[in-house]
PDB file with SEQRES, HELIX, SHEET and CRYST1 records, atoms N, CA, C and O in Angstrom:
SEQRES   1 A   65  MET LEU ALA VAL CYS VAL ARG GLU ALA THR ILE ARG GLY          
SEQRES   2 A   65  SER PRO ALA LEU LYS ALA MET ARG GLU GLN GLU LYS ALA          
SEQRES   3 A   65  ALA LYS ILE ALA GLY ALA GLY HIS ASP ALA ALA GLN ARG          
SEQRES   4 A   65  ALA GLU GLU ASP LEU ALA GLY TRP SER ASP ASN GLU ALA          
SEQRES   5 A   65  ASN GLY ASP ALA ASP ALA SER VAL PRO PRO GLN ALA LEU          
HELIX    1 AA1 LEU A    2  ILE A   11  1                                  10    
HELIX    2 AA2 PRO A   15  ALA A   52  1                                  38    
CRYST1    1.000    1.000    1.000  90.00  90.00  90.00 P 1           1          
ATOM      1  N   MET A   1      -8.086  -1.383  57.688  1.00  0.00           N  
ATOM      2  CA  MET A   1      -8.129   0.127  57.752  1.00  0.00           C  
ATOM      3  C   MET A   1      -7.333   0.655  56.645  1.00  0.00           C  
ATOM      4  O   MET A   1      -7.862   1.509  55.934  1.00  0.00           O  
ATOM      5  N   LEU A   2      -6.281   0.319  56.423  1.00  0.00           N  
ATOM      6  CA  LEU A   2      -5.375   0.711  55.351  1.00  0.00           C  
ATOM      7  C   LEU A   2      -6.184   0.674  54.014  1.00  0.00           C  
ATOM      8  O   LEU A   2      -6.276   1.626  53.240  1.00  0.00           O  
ATOM      9  N   ALA A   3      -6.715  -0.462  53.862  1.00  0.00           N  
ATOM     10  CA  ALA A   3      -7.482  -0.700  52.503  1.00  0.00           C  
ATOM     11  C   ALA A   3      -8.600   0.228  52.362  1.00  0.00           C  
ATOM     12  O   ALA A   3      -8.878   0.642  51.237  1.00  0.00           O  
ATOM     13  N   VAL A   4      -9.296   0.613  53.422  1.00  0.00           N  
ATOM     14  CA  VAL A   4     -10.425   1.588  53.308  1.00  0.00           C  
ATOM     15  C   VAL A   4      -9.877   2.958  53.056  1.00  0.00           C  
ATOM     16  O   VAL A   4     -10.492   3.732  52.322  1.00  0.00           O  
ATOM     17  N   CYS A   5      -8.758   3.291  53.625  1.00  0.00           N  
ATOM     18  CA  CYS A   5      -8.173   4.573  53.352  1.00  0.00           C  
ATOM     19  C   CYS A   5      -7.713   4.610  51.989  1.00  0.00           C  
ATOM     20  O   CYS A   5      -8.072   5.585  51.328  1.00  0.00           O  
ATOM     21  N   VAL A   6      -6.961   3.707  51.417  1.00  0.00           N  
ATOM     22  CA  VAL A   6      -6.603   3.675  49.979  1.00  0.00           C  
ATOM     23  C   VAL A   6      -7.725   3.779  49.003  1.00  0.00           C  
ATOM     24  O   VAL A   6      -7.635   4.493  48.005  1.00  0.00           O  
ATOM     25  N   ARG A   7      -8.817   3.046  49.294  1.00  0.00           N  
ATOM     26  CA  ARG A   7      -9.933   3.099  48.473  1.00  0.00           C  
ATOM     27  C   ARG A   7     -10.540   4.538  48.449  1.00  0.00           C  
ATOM     28  O   ARG A   7     -10.867   5.142  47.428  1.00  0.00           O  
ATOM     29  N   GLU A   8     -10.630   4.950  49.603  1.00  0.00           N  
ATOM     30  CA  GLU A   8     -11.325   6.419  49.727  1.00  0.00           C  
ATOM     31  C   GLU A   8     -10.314   7.474  48.981  1.00  0.00           C  
ATOM     32  O   GLU A   8     -10.763   8.442  48.366  1.00  0.00           O  
ATOM     33  N   ALA A   9      -9.095   7.240  49.076  1.00  0.00           N  
ATOM     34  CA  ALA A   9      -8.157   8.245  48.506  1.00  0.00           C  
ATOM     35  C   ALA A   9      -8.136   8.053  46.851  1.00  0.00           C  
ATOM     36  O   ALA A   9      -7.879   8.991  46.096  1.00  0.00           O  
ATOM     37  N   THR A  10      -8.441   6.710  46.396  1.00  0.00           N  
ATOM     38  CA  THR A  10      -8.416   6.536  44.948  1.00  0.00           C  
ATOM     39  C   THR A  10      -9.646   7.137  44.464  1.00  0.00           C  
ATOM     40  O   THR A  10      -9.551   7.675  43.360  1.00  0.00           O  
ATOM     41  N   ILE A  11     -10.854   7.172  45.073  1.00  0.00           N  
ATOM     42  CA  ILE A  11     -12.069   7.581  44.409  1.00  0.00           C  
ATOM     43  C   ILE A  11     -12.450   9.018  44.890  1.00  0.00           C  
ATOM     44  O   ILE A  11     -13.536   9.486  44.547  1.00  0.00           O  
ATOM     45  N   ARG A  12     -11.596   9.727  45.670  1.00  0.00           N  
ATOM     46  CA  ARG A  12     -11.896  10.985  46.075  1.00  0.00           C  
ATOM     47  C   ARG A  12     -12.023  11.946  44.848  1.00  0.00           C  
ATOM     48  O   ARG A  12     -11.227  11.949  43.909  1.00  0.00           O  
ATOM     49  N   GLY A  13     -13.093  12.746  44.960  1.00  0.00           N  
ATOM     50  CA  GLY A  13     -13.399  13.668  43.846  1.00  0.00           C  
ATOM     51  C   GLY A  13     -13.951  13.123  42.425  1.00  0.00           C  
ATOM     52  O   GLY A  13     -14.127  13.815  41.422  1.00  0.00           O  
ATOM     53  N   SER A  14     -14.167  11.841  42.542  1.00  0.00           N  
ATOM     54  CA  SER A  14     -14.858  11.128  41.338  1.00  0.00           C  
ATOM     55  C   SER A  14     -16.240  11.100  41.519  1.00  0.00           C  
ATOM     56  O   SER A  14     -16.776  11.184  42.624  1.00  0.00           O  
ATOM     57  N   PRO A  15     -16.905  10.969  40.324  1.00  0.00           N  
ATOM     58  CA  PRO A  15     -18.364  10.789  40.364  1.00  0.00           C  
ATOM     59  C   PRO A  15     -18.823   9.492  41.164  1.00  0.00           C  
ATOM     60  O   PRO A  15     -19.918   9.454  41.724  1.00  0.00           O  
ATOM     61  N   ALA A  16     -18.012   8.536  41.183  1.00  0.00           N  
ATOM     62  CA  ALA A  16     -18.302   7.222  41.890  1.00  0.00           C  
ATOM     63  C   ALA A  16     -18.484   7.486  43.374  1.00  0.00           C  
ATOM     64  O   ALA A  16     -19.291   6.845  44.047  1.00  0.00           O  
ATOM     65  N   LEU A  17     -17.729   8.427  43.853  1.00  0.00           N  
ATOM     66  CA  LEU A  17     -17.819   8.668  45.386  1.00  0.00           C  
ATOM     67  C   LEU A  17     -19.197   9.386  45.694  1.00  0.00           C  
ATOM     68  O   LEU A  17     -19.921   9.076  46.640  1.00  0.00           O  
ATOM     69  N   LYS A  18     -19.461  10.360  44.797  1.00  0.00           N  
ATOM     70  CA  LYS A  18     -20.700  11.046  45.011  1.00  0.00           C  
ATOM     71  C   LYS A  18     -21.864  10.078  44.926  1.00  0.00           C  
ATOM     72  O   LYS A  18     -22.779  10.122  45.748  1.00  0.00           O  
ATOM     73  N   ALA A  19     -21.829   9.200  43.929  1.00  0.00           N  
ATOM     74  CA  ALA A  19     -22.957   8.174  43.732  1.00  0.00           C  
ATOM     75  C   ALA A  19     -23.024   7.301  44.955  1.00  0.00           C  
ATOM     76  O   ALA A  19     -24.114   7.004  45.443  1.00  0.00           O  
ATOM     77  N   MET A  20     -21.898   6.886  45.455  1.00  0.00           N  
ATOM     78  CA  MET A  20     -21.762   5.916  46.702  1.00  0.00           C  
ATOM     79  C   MET A  20     -22.350   6.610  47.905  1.00  0.00           C  
ATOM     80  O   MET A  20     -23.119   5.992  48.642  1.00  0.00           O  
ATOM     81  N   ARG A  21     -22.007   7.929  48.148  1.00  0.00           N  
ATOM     82  CA  ARG A  21     -22.474   8.691  49.171  1.00  0.00           C  
ATOM     83  C   ARG A  21     -24.040   8.904  49.074  1.00  0.00           C  
ATOM     84  O   ARG A  21     -24.713   8.936  50.105  1.00  0.00           O  
ATOM     85  N   GLU A  22     -24.573   9.040  47.907  1.00  0.00           N  
ATOM     86  CA  GLU A  22     -25.999   9.265  47.724  1.00  0.00           C  
ATOM     87  C   GLU A  22     -26.789   8.082  48.071  1.00  0.00           C  
ATOM     88  O   GLU A  22     -27.877   8.203  48.633  1.00  0.00           O  
ATOM     89  N   GLN A  23     -26.241   6.825  47.729  1.00  0.00           N  
ATOM     90  CA  GLN A  23     -26.831   5.549  47.932  1.00  0.00           C  
ATOM     91  C   GLN A  23     -26.834   5.254  49.418  1.00  0.00           C  
ATOM     92  O   GLN A  23     -27.814   4.736  49.955  1.00  0.00           O  
ATOM     93  N   GLU A  24     -25.716   5.589  50.095  1.00  0.00           N  
ATOM     94  CA  GLU A  24     -25.761   5.351  51.592  1.00  0.00           C  
ATOM     95  C   GLU A  24     -26.757   6.287  52.237  1.00  0.00           C  
ATOM     96  O   GLU A  24     -27.538   5.849  53.081  1.00  0.00           O  
ATOM     97  N   LYS A  25     -26.764   7.597  51.865  1.00  0.00           N  
ATOM     98  CA  LYS A  25     -27.676   8.487  52.385  1.00  0.00           C  
ATOM     99  C   LYS A  25     -29.199   7.937  52.157  1.00  0.00           C  
ATOM    100  O   LYS A  25     -29.989   7.907  53.100  1.00  0.00           O  
ATOM    101  N   ALA A  26     -29.538   7.530  50.920  1.00  0.00           N  
ATOM    102  CA  ALA A  26     -30.779   7.098  50.696  1.00  0.00           C  
ATOM    103  C   ALA A  26     -31.172   5.804  51.551  1.00  0.00           C  
ATOM    104  O   ALA A  26     -32.304   5.607  51.994  1.00  0.00           O  
ATOM    105  N   ALA A  27     -30.139   4.998  51.711  1.00  0.00           N  
ATOM    106  CA  ALA A  27     -30.501   3.784  52.529  1.00  0.00           C  
ATOM    107  C   ALA A  27     -30.647   4.212  53.958  1.00  0.00           C  
ATOM    108  O   ALA A  27     -31.501   3.588  54.588  1.00  0.00           O  
ATOM    109  N   LYS A  28     -30.026   5.098  54.566  1.00  0.00           N  
ATOM    110  CA  LYS A  28     -30.098   5.626  55.864  1.00  0.00           C  
ATOM    111  C   LYS A  28     -31.544   6.096  56.061  1.00  0.00           C  
ATOM    112  O   LYS A  28     -32.235   5.719  57.007  1.00  0.00           O  
ATOM    113  N   ILE A  29     -31.967   6.958  55.090  1.00  0.00           N  
ATOM    114  CA  ILE A  29     -33.239   7.532  55.202  1.00  0.00           C  
ATOM    115  C   ILE A  29     -34.369   6.589  55.142  1.00  0.00           C  
ATOM    116  O   ILE A  29     -35.342   6.685  55.889  1.00  0.00           O  
ATOM    117  N   ALA A  30     -34.226   5.648  54.218  1.00  0.00           N  
ATOM    118  CA  ALA A  30     -35.217   4.570  54.190  1.00  0.00           C  
ATOM    119  C   ALA A  30     -35.393   3.790  55.474  1.00  0.00           C  
ATOM    120  O   ALA A  30     -36.482   3.601  56.017  1.00  0.00           O  
ATOM    121  N   GLY A  31     -34.214   3.351  55.911  1.00  0.00           N  
ATOM    122  CA  GLY A  31     -34.196   2.623  57.262  1.00  0.00           C  
ATOM    123  C   GLY A  31     -34.760   3.440  58.385  1.00  0.00           C  
ATOM    124  O   GLY A  31     -35.467   2.881  59.223  1.00  0.00           O  
ATOM    125  N   ALA A  32     -34.502   4.718  58.465  1.00  0.00           N  
ATOM    126  CA  ALA A  32     -35.010   5.525  59.579  1.00  0.00           C  
ATOM    127  C   ALA A  32     -36.502   5.639  59.432  1.00  0.00           C  
ATOM    128  O   ALA A  32     -37.225   5.576  60.427  1.00  0.00           O  
ATOM    129  N   GLY A  33     -36.984   5.802  58.227  1.00  0.00           N  
ATOM    130  CA  GLY A  33     -38.476   5.966  57.939  1.00  0.00           C  
ATOM    131  C   GLY A  33     -39.118   4.803  58.373  1.00  0.00           C  
ATOM    132  O   GLY A  33     -40.141   4.896  59.051  1.00  0.00           O  
ATOM    133  N   HIS A  34     -38.599   3.610  58.035  1.00  0.00           N  
ATOM    134  CA  HIS A  34     -39.188   2.212  58.344  1.00  0.00           C  
ATOM    135  C   HIS A  34     -39.238   2.108  59.850  1.00  0.00           C  
ATOM    136  O   HIS A  34     -40.250   1.713  60.429  1.00  0.00           O  
ATOM    137  N   ASP A  35     -38.123   2.471  60.482  1.00  0.00           N  
ATOM    138  CA  ASP A  35     -38.109   2.323  61.938  1.00  0.00           C  
ATOM    139  C   ASP A  35     -39.102   3.154  62.638  1.00  0.00           C  
ATOM    140  O   ASP A  35     -39.731   2.722  63.604  1.00  0.00           O  
ATOM    141  N   ALA A  36     -39.262   4.424  62.132  1.00  0.00           N  
ATOM    142  CA  ALA A  36     -40.217   5.399  62.727  1.00  0.00           C  
ATOM    143  C   ALA A  36     -41.658   4.861  62.561  1.00  0.00           C  
ATOM    144  O   ALA A  36     -42.502   4.880  63.457  1.00  0.00           O  
ATOM    145  N   ALA A  37     -41.838   4.390  61.337  1.00  0.00           N  
ATOM    146  CA  ALA A  37     -43.358   3.805  61.124  1.00  0.00           C  
ATOM    147  C   ALA A  37     -43.562   2.681  61.986  1.00  0.00           C  
ATOM    148  O   ALA A  37     -44.628   2.560  62.589  1.00  0.00           O  
ATOM    149  N   GLN A  38     -42.618   1.834  62.099  1.00  0.00           N  
ATOM    150  CA  GLN A  38     -42.846   0.704  63.025  1.00  0.00           C  
ATOM    151  C   GLN A  38     -43.016   1.060  64.488  1.00  0.00           C  
ATOM    152  O   GLN A  38     -43.803   0.397  65.163  1.00  0.00           O  
ATOM    153  N   ARG A  39     -42.343   2.046  65.019  1.00  0.00           N  
ATOM    154  CA  ARG A  39     -42.436   2.591  66.363  1.00  0.00           C  
ATOM    155  C   ARG A  39     -43.818   3.163  66.551  1.00  0.00           C  
ATOM    156  O   ARG A  39     -44.452   2.981  67.590  1.00  0.00           O  
ATOM    157  N   ALA A  40     -44.246   3.818  65.588  1.00  0.00           N  
ATOM    158  CA  ALA A  40     -45.631   4.526  65.674  1.00  0.00           C  
ATOM    159  C   ALA A  40     -46.668   3.572  65.662  1.00  0.00           C  
ATOM    160  O   ALA A  40     -47.636   3.768  66.396  1.00  0.00           O  
ATOM    161  N   GLU A  41     -46.619   2.483  64.884  1.00  0.00           N  
ATOM    162  CA  GLU A  41     -47.536   1.482  64.818  1.00  0.00           C  
ATOM    163  C   GLU A  41     -47.589   0.663  66.194  1.00  0.00           C  
ATOM    164  O   GLU A  41     -48.661   0.287  66.669  1.00  0.00           O  
ATOM    165  N   GLU A  42     -46.421   0.431  66.763  1.00  0.00           N  
ATOM    166  CA  GLU A  42     -46.427  -0.271  68.030  1.00  0.00           C  
ATOM    167  C   GLU A  42     -46.993   0.637  69.185  1.00  0.00           C  
ATOM    168  O   GLU A  42     -47.679   0.153  70.085  1.00  0.00           O  
ATOM    169  N   ASP A  43     -46.664   2.024  69.116  1.00  0.00           N  
ATOM    170  CA  ASP A  43     -47.310   2.864  70.058  1.00  0.00           C  
ATOM    171  C   ASP A  43     -48.806   2.940  69.961  1.00  0.00           C  
ATOM    172  O   ASP A  43     -49.508   2.943  70.972  1.00  0.00           O  
ATOM    173  N   LEU A  44     -49.281   3.000  68.775  1.00  0.00           N  
ATOM    174  CA  LEU A  44     -50.710   3.080  68.536  1.00  0.00           C  
ATOM    175  C   LEU A  44     -51.389   1.831  69.015  1.00  0.00           C  
ATOM    176  O   LEU A  44     -52.473   1.893  69.596  1.00  0.00           O  
ATOM    177  N   ALA A  45     -50.792   0.734  68.790  1.00  0.00           N  
ATOM    178  CA  ALA A  45     -51.372  -0.523  69.281  1.00  0.00           C  
ATOM    179  C   ALA A  45     -51.322  -0.700  70.811  1.00  0.00           C  
ATOM    180  O   ALA A  45     -52.173  -1.348  71.420  1.00  0.00           O  
ATOM    181  N   GLY A  46     -50.317  -0.110  71.373  1.00  0.00           N  
ATOM    182  CA  GLY A  46     -50.283  -0.228  72.803  1.00  0.00           C  
ATOM    183  C   GLY A  46     -51.315   0.852  73.381  1.00  0.00           C  
ATOM    184  O   GLY A  46     -51.894   0.558  74.426  1.00  0.00           O  
ATOM    185  N   TRP A  47     -51.564   1.992  72.815  1.00  0.00           N  
ATOM    186  CA  TRP A  47     -52.508   2.941  73.286  1.00  0.00           C  
ATOM    187  C   TRP A  47     -53.876   2.263  73.150  1.00  0.00           C  
ATOM    188  O   TRP A  47     -54.654   2.380  74.097  1.00  0.00           O  
ATOM    189  N   SER A  48     -54.240   1.581  72.089  1.00  0.00           N  
ATOM    190  CA  SER A  48     -55.553   0.943  71.796  1.00  0.00           C  
ATOM    191  C   SER A  48     -55.650  -0.095  72.788  1.00  0.00           C  
ATOM    192  O   SER A  48     -56.732  -0.161  73.371  1.00  0.00           O  
ATOM    193  N   ASP A  49     -54.757  -0.919  73.105  1.00  0.00           N  
ATOM    194  CA  ASP A  49     -54.790  -2.023  74.094  1.00  0.00           C  
ATOM    195  C   ASP A  49     -55.164  -1.544  75.430  1.00  0.00           C  
ATOM    196  O   ASP A  49     -55.990  -2.193  76.073  1.00  0.00           O  
ATOM    197  N   ASN A  50     -54.633  -0.457  75.924  1.00  0.00           N  
ATOM    198  CA  ASN A  50     -54.900   0.100  77.171  1.00  0.00           C  
ATOM    199  C   ASN A  50     -56.368   0.638  77.256  1.00  0.00           C  
ATOM    200  O   ASN A  50     -57.040   0.468  78.273  1.00  0.00           O  
ATOM    201  N   GLU A  51     -56.841   1.292  76.154  1.00  0.00           N  
ATOM    202  CA  GLU A  51     -58.213   1.851  76.201  1.00  0.00           C  
ATOM    203  C   GLU A  51     -59.239   0.757  76.202  1.00  0.00           C  
ATOM    204  O   GLU A  51     -60.280   0.909  76.842  1.00  0.00           O  
ATOM    205  N   ALA A  52     -58.984  -0.427  75.466  1.00  0.00           N  
ATOM    206  CA  ALA A  52     -59.898  -1.518  75.526  1.00  0.00           C  
ATOM    207  C   ALA A  52     -60.118  -2.048  76.852  1.00  0.00           C  
ATOM    208  O   ALA A  52     -61.252  -2.411  77.166  1.00  0.00           O  
ATOM    209  N   ASN A  53     -59.083  -2.138  77.722  1.00  0.00           N  
ATOM    210  CA  ASN A  53     -59.202  -2.637  79.055  1.00  0.00           C  
ATOM    211  C   ASN A  53     -59.802  -1.755  80.164  1.00  0.00           C  
ATOM    212  O   ASN A  53     -59.806  -2.110  81.342  1.00  0.00           O  
ATOM    213  N   GLY A  54     -60.322  -0.560  79.717  1.00  0.00           N  
ATOM    214  CA  GLY A  54     -60.995   0.322  80.644  1.00  0.00           C  
ATOM    215  C   GLY A  54     -59.851   1.016  81.527  1.00  0.00           C  
ATOM    216  O   GLY A  54     -59.982   1.149  82.743  1.00  0.00           O  
ATOM    217  N   ASP A  55     -58.838   1.404  80.897  1.00  0.00           N  
ATOM    218  CA  ASP A  55     -57.848   2.147  81.613  1.00  0.00           C  
ATOM    219  C   ASP A  55     -58.176   3.575  82.030  1.00  0.00           C  
ATOM    220  O   ASP A  55     -57.541   4.181  82.893  1.00  0.00           O  
ATOM    221  N   ALA A  56     -59.163   4.047  81.389  1.00  0.00           N  
ATOM    222  CA  ALA A  56     -59.642   5.486  81.564  1.00  0.00           C  
ATOM    223  C   ALA A  56     -60.757   5.549  82.714  1.00  0.00           C  
ATOM    224  O   ALA A  56     -61.936   5.856  82.538  1.00  0.00           O  
ATOM    225  N   ASP A  57     -60.184   5.216  83.860  1.00  0.00           N  
ATOM    226  CA  ASP A  57     -61.213   5.353  85.142  1.00  0.00           C  
ATOM    227  C   ASP A  57     -61.460   6.701  85.362  1.00  0.00           C  
ATOM    228  O   ASP A  57     -60.815   7.605  84.830  1.00  0.00           O  
ATOM    229  N   ALA A  58     -62.504   6.874  86.241  1.00  0.00           N  
ATOM    230  CA  ALA A  58     -62.874   8.297  86.683  1.00  0.00           C  
ATOM    231  C   ALA A  58     -61.815   8.848  87.463  1.00  0.00           C  
ATOM    232  O   ALA A  58     -61.166   8.143  88.236  1.00  0.00           O  
ATOM    233  N   SER A  59     -61.597  10.096  87.306  1.00  0.00           N  
ATOM    234  CA  SER A  59     -60.514  10.806  87.916  1.00  0.00           C  
ATOM    235  C   SER A  59     -60.588  10.677  89.478  1.00  0.00           C  
ATOM    236  O   SER A  59     -61.667  10.556  90.057  1.00  0.00           O  
ATOM    237  N   VAL A  60     -59.417  10.708  90.107  1.00  0.00           N  
ATOM    238  CA  VAL A  60     -59.447  10.670  91.503  1.00  0.00           C  
ATOM    239  C   VAL A  60     -59.624  12.157  92.100  1.00  0.00           C  
ATOM    240  O   VAL A  60     -58.936  13.058  91.620  1.00  0.00           O  
ATOM    241  N   PRO A  61     -60.456  12.403  93.046  1.00  0.00           N  
ATOM    242  CA  PRO A  61     -60.624  13.729  93.533  1.00  0.00           C  
ATOM    243  C   PRO A  61     -59.352  14.082  94.301  1.00  0.00           C  
ATOM    244  O   PRO A  61     -58.749  13.204  94.917  1.00  0.00           O  
ATOM    245  N   PRO A  62     -58.908  15.421  94.276  1.00  0.00           N  
ATOM    246  CA  PRO A  62     -57.794  15.825  95.062  1.00  0.00           C  
ATOM    247  C   PRO A  62     -58.033  15.745  96.618  1.00  0.00           C  
ATOM    248  O   PRO A  62     -59.149  15.935  97.102  1.00  0.00           O  
ATOM    249  N   GLN A  63     -57.039  15.485  97.291  1.00  0.00           N  
ATOM    250  CA  GLN A  63     -57.042  15.279  98.786  1.00  0.00           C  
ATOM    251  C   GLN A  63     -56.848  16.597  99.337  1.00  0.00           C  
ATOM    252  O   GLN A  63     -56.150  17.454  98.796  1.00  0.00           O  
ATOM    253  N   ALA A  64     -57.525  16.761 100.506  1.00  0.00           N  
ATOM    254  CA  ALA A  64     -57.292  18.068 101.186  1.00  0.00           C  
ATOM    255  C   ALA A  64     -55.970  17.956 101.938  1.00  0.00           C  
ATOM    256  O   ALA A  64     -55.652  16.885 102.455  1.00  0.00           O  
ATOM    257  N   LEU A  65     -55.238  18.976 102.007  1.00  0.00           N  
ATOM    258  CA  LEU A  65     -53.967  19.180 102.675  1.00  0.00           C  
ATOM    259  C   LEU A  65     -53.961  19.350 104.099  1.00  0.00           C  
ATOM    260  O   LEU A  65     -52.898  19.524 104.695  1.00  0.00           O  
TER     261      LEU A  65                                                      
END                                                                             
């Protein structure tokens, strides 16, 4: 922990820190975009699977109270 603090203190205010933060931010954005695309594909595949099995039955009529 001390080494991390010393490293941060030595590069504070330098162009190297800004570049490092930009790289970290770009990596997080790319990872989040990849995860979102993968979840969307899985959801789409699940939706299609249910439709192929005839999941869309006729609606059930409401029951009288």
